[in-house]
C-alpha positions as CSV (number, residue, x, y, z in Angstrom):
1,M,234.3,107.5,20.1
2,E,235.8,105.1,17.6
3,N,232.4,104.3,16.2
4,I,231.7,107.8,16.0
5,Q,235.2,108.4,14.0
6,E,234.1,105.2,11.9
7,E,231.0,106.1,10.9
8,M,232.5,110.1,10.0
9,L,235.4,108.1,7.8
10,K,232.8,106.0,5.9
11,S,230.1,108.9,5.5
12,A,233.3,110.9,4.1
13,K,234.3,108.1,1.5
14,A,231.0,107.9,0.3
15,G,230.5,111.9,0.2
16,K,230.6,113.9,-3.4
17,M,234.2,114.6,-4.7
18,R,234.2,118.4,-3.6
19,Q,237.7,120.2,-1.9
20,G,238.1,119.0,1.6
21,K,236.6,115.5,1.1
22,N,240.5,113.6,0.5
23,D,241.7,116.1,3.4
24,L,239.2,115.1,5.7
25,I,239.7,111.2,5.0
26,K,243.2,111.1,5.7
27,H,242.4,113.6,8.9
28,L,239.9,110.8,10.4
29,E,242.5,108.1,9.4
30,G,245.2,109.7,12.0
31,K,247.2,111.8,9.3
32,R,248.5,115.3,10.1
33,L,247.5,117.6,8.4
34,S,248.6,121.8,7.1
35,W,246.4,124.2,8.5
36,G,244.9,124.9,4.7
37,R,243.3,121.7,4.7
38,A,242.4,120.9,8.2
39,I,240.0,124.1,6.9
40,K,239.1,122.6,3.7
41,A,238.5,119.0,5.9
42,K,236.1,120.9,8.4
43,C,234.3,123.4,6.0
44,Y,233.9,119.9,4.1
45,D,232.5,118.5,6.9
46,C,230.0,121.0,7.9
47,N,228.5,121.3,4.2
48,G,227.3,118.0,4.9
49,M,229.9,115.5,3.3
50,G,229.8,118.4,-0.1
51,E,226.6,118.0,-0.3
52,I,226.1,122.1,0.2
53,D,227.6,124.1,-2.9
54,T,227.7,127.2,-0.7
55,C,228.2,128.5,2.7
56,D,226.8,132.1,3.8
57,I,227.6,131.3,7.9
58,V,229.6,134.3,7.7
59,T,229.8,134.4,11.7
60,C,231.9,131.3,11.5
61,P,235.5,132.4,12.3
62,L,236.9,129.9,9.1
63,Y,234.4,131.4,7.0
64,P,237.5,133.8,5.4
65,F,239.7,130.8,4.7
66,S,236.7,128.5,3.2
67,P,236.8,127.2,-0.3
68,Y,233.0,127.0,0.0
69,R,232.6,130.6,0.7
70,K,230.7,132.8,-1.8
71,R,233.0,135.0,-3.5
């Protein structure tokens, strides 16, 4: 489990600078996040560490709150 978290942290640090990047890094370092920052962190992770510009998974329960949703 620890190796997976370390790999995710490494990937997050190398990912593009987009909303949620710093929040995901903080989470993986064991810091607490507000619910809004946790959503941004998850969306950053789901969008390939910032590689995808928009989210079109309208069935996702986080979609209404995603910073990547189509407006």
